[in-house]
C-alpha positions in Angstrom: 0.1 -0.1 0.3 1.5 3.4 -0.8 1.2 6.1 1.8 -0.2 9.4 1.2 1.6 12.4 3.0 -0.5 15.3 4.3 1.0 18.9 3.2 2.5 18.8 6.8 4.4 15.6 5.9 5.3 16.8 3.0 6.9 19.9 4.4 8.9 18.0 6.9 10.6 15.6 4.1 11.2 18.9 2.1 13.4 20.0 5.4 15.0 16.9 5.6 15.6 17.2 1.7 17.1 20.9 1.8 20.0 19.9 4.1 20.6 17.1 1.5 20.9 20.1 -1.3 22.6 22.2 0.8 25.3 19.8 1.6 25.5 18.5 -1.7 26.5 22.3 -2.3 29.4 22.1 0.1 30.5 18.8 -1.2 30.8 19.5 -5.1 33.4 21.8 -4.4 35.6 19.3 -2.2 35.2 16.4 -4.9 38.6 16.8 -6.6 41.8 14.8 -7.2 43.5 13.6 -3.8 40.5 14.2 -1.7 39.2 10.7 -0.2 35.9 9.3 -0.2 36.2 8.9 4.0 36.8 12.7 3.5 33.7 13.5 2.0 31.6 11.0 4.4 33.0 13.1 7.6 32.1 16.3 6.2 28.4 15.0 5.0 27.9 13.6 8.9 29.1 16.7 10.1 27.0 19.1 8.2 24.0 17.1 8.7 24.4 16.6 12.7 25.1 20.7 12.7 21.3 21.1 10.8 19.7 19.1 14.0 19.3 16.0 11.6 20.7 12.4 11.3 22.4 10.6 8.3 19.7 8.1 7.4 22.2 5.5 6.4 25.0 5.5 9.2 23.9 2.2 10.9 20.9 1.1 8.6 21.0 -2.5 8.5 24.4 -2.4 9.1 26.2 -0.2 7.0 29.0 1.7 8.3 28.7 5.0 6.7 26.9 8.3 5.9 27.1 8.5 2.5 27.2 6.0 -0.4 30.3 6.9 -2.5 30.3 4.5 -5.9 33.4 5.5 -7.9 33.3 4.6 -11.8 32.1 1.2 -12.2 30.9 1.1 -9.1 27.0 1.5 -9.2 25.4 1.9 -5.7 26.4 1.4 -1.8 30.0 2.3 -2.2 31.7 2.3 1.3 33.8 5.5 2.5 37.1 4.9 3.1 41.1 6.1 2.2 40.5 5.8 -1.6 41.6 8.9 -3.3 39.8 10.4 -6.1 41.7 10.8 -9.3 41.0 13.2 -12.1 39.0 11.6 -14.7 37.0 9.7 -12.1 33.3 10.1 -11.6 31.7 9.1 -8.2 27.8 9.0 -7.1 26.9 10.1 -3.8 24.0 9.0 -2.4 22.8 10.9 0.6 19.7 10.2 3.4 18.9 13.0 6.0 16.1 12.0 9.1 14.4 15.0 10.7 11.9 15.4 12.8 10.4 11.8 12.0 10.9 12.0 8.1 13.5 10.9 5.8 14.6 12.2 2.4 16.9 10.7 0.1 19.2 11.9 -3.1 22.2 11.5 -5.3 24.1 13.0 -7.8 27.0 12.0 -9.7 29.5 14.7 -9.8 32.7 14.8 -12.2 36.4 14.5 -10.9 38.5 17.0 -12.7 38.3 16.5 -16.1 36.4 13.7 -17.4 36.4 11.8 -20.8 33.5 12.8 -23.3 32.4 9.4 -22.6 31.7 9.6 -19.3 30.2 13.2 -19.8 27.7 12.1 -22.1 26.9 9.2 -19.5 25.9 11.7 -16.7 24.0 14.0 -18.8 21.7 11.4 -20.2 21.5 9.8 -16.5 20.4 13.2 -15.4 18.2 13.6 -18.6 16.2 10.4 -17.4 15.6 11.8 -14.0 14.2 14.7 -15.0 11.9 12.8 -17.6 10.8 10.5 -15.0 10.1 13.5 -12.6 8.0 15.0 -15.0 5.7 11.7 -15.3 5.2 11.7 -11.7 1.7 13.6 -11.9 -1.8 12.6 -10.6 -3.6 10.3 -13.0 -0.6 8.6 -14.4 0.3 4.9 -13.8 3.5 3.8 -11.6 5.2 2.3 -14.7 5.4 5.5 -16.9 7.9 6.7 -14.5 9.8 3.5 -15.3 9.3 3.3 -18.7 10.5 6.8 -19.8 14.0 6.0 -17.7 14.5 2.8 -19.6 13.3 4.6 -23.2 15.4 7.3 -22.9 18.8 5.6 -21.8 18.2 3.0 -24.4 18.2 5.7 -27.2 21.8 6.7 -26.3 23.2 3.1 -26.0 23.0 2.6 -22.5 21.3 0.2 -20.3 19.7 0.6 -16.9 20.3 -1.5 -13.7 17.2 -3.8 -13.1 18.1 -5.4 -9.9 18.1 -2.2 -7.4 14.8 0.3 -7.8 13.7 3.4 -6.6 10.9 3.5 -3.7 8.6 5.3 -1.9 9.9 7.4 1.0 8.5 9.4 4.1 8.6 8.1 7.6 10.9 5.0 6.7 14.1 5.4 4.1 12.0 2.5 2.0 8.3 2.5 1.8 6.0 1.2 -1.0 6.2 1.4 -3.9 9.1 -0.2 -5.6 10.1 1.8 -9.0 12.1 -0.2 -11.1 14.3 2.0 -14.2 12.5 -0.3 -16.8 9.4 -1.8 -17.9 6.5 -1.1 -19.8 3.7 2.2 -19.8 0.3 2.1 -18.3 0.6 -0.2 -15.7 0.7 -0.7 -12.2 -1.0 1.9 -9.4 -2.7 5.0 -10.8 -0.5 8.3 -9.2 -2.3 10.6 -6.7 -1.3 13.8 -5.0 0.4 13.2 -1.5 2.3 10.0 -2.9 6.5 10.8 -2.0 9.2 9.1 -4.2 12.5 8.5 -4.3 13.1 8.4 -8.3 17.0 7.1 -9.2 18.1 6.1 -12.2 21.1 4.0 -12.3 22.4 3.9 -15.8 25.2 1.9 -17.3 27.8 2.5 -19.8 27.3 -1.2 -20.8 25.5 -4.0 -19.9 22.6 -3.9 -17.2 24.4 -6.8 -15.3 25.8 -5.8 -11.6 27.9 -7.9 -8.9 27.9 -7.6 -5.4 31.9 -6.6 -4.3 33.7 -8.4 -1.4 32.4 -5.9 0.8 28.8 -7.3 0.5 27.5 -3.3 0.1 28.9 -2.0 -3.1 27.3 -3.3 -6.6 29.2 -2.7 -9.4 29.1 -3.4 -13.3 29.4 -6.7 -14.0 31.7 -5.4 -17.1 33.7 -3.1 -15.4 32.2 0.0 -17.5 31.2 3.1 -16.2 27.5 3.9 -14.0 26.2 7.2 -13.1 23.0 7.4 -10.5 21.2 10.6 -10.1 17.9 10.4 -7.6 15.9 12.9 -6.1 12.8 12.9 -3.8 9.6 14.2 -5.2 6.1 14.5 -4.4 2.9 13.7 -6.3 0.5 17.0 -6.2 -2.6 18.6 -8.1 -0.4 20.1 -10.5 3.2 19.7 -11.2 5.6 17.3 -9.4 7.4 18.8 -6.2 11.2 18.0 -5.9 12.0 18.0 -2.1 16.0 17.6 -2.5 16.5 20.9 -4.5 
């Protein structure tokens, strides 16, 4: 069952989302060659706590950090550590915030210094996939309309979408119903209604959609070692335009 949030609930989710937005604005300037993923994690945790909130990921099902930091072929759930970023890398930073009982969740993929044209295009198409998906999150549409537009846009550019990981509802829990795949036919599943709140998150691969879990039992990486990009926003369905709560 998909929970319907009140206007007050949505406002509290937005407040959590604003912390994520502001933290990303600071982190963007730190994403450069020589910075470690642990340094990004430490900064994010301190920033979130300074705003009277909690990092939603830390301790979630045993996850040891406050952000997920996934570099190059790593798709999601990368554990921050001593790895230094290098010019030419891309890094997906996934962040969740809990404040006053409500969660928000978002991801950005950043370039480290000068990156290849291929990496730039992958990031561009993944970001566009998210924009198209958000535009489909309108009252009266089907849930799968979101999924379909992501896959269609990625495939048009020769990319694949990850199939074993999905977007999701978000609110009083970090992960709520429904699951939102990044692929599938249109006009299927529940009809969208005002008050539904989703974390929509295209994960787009340069090569195959196949992924594997690394030895840390958290990090998902592309099976063919090609690049992956990830963008995510928390949005609310309204009577009118979708409301983006993490920008």
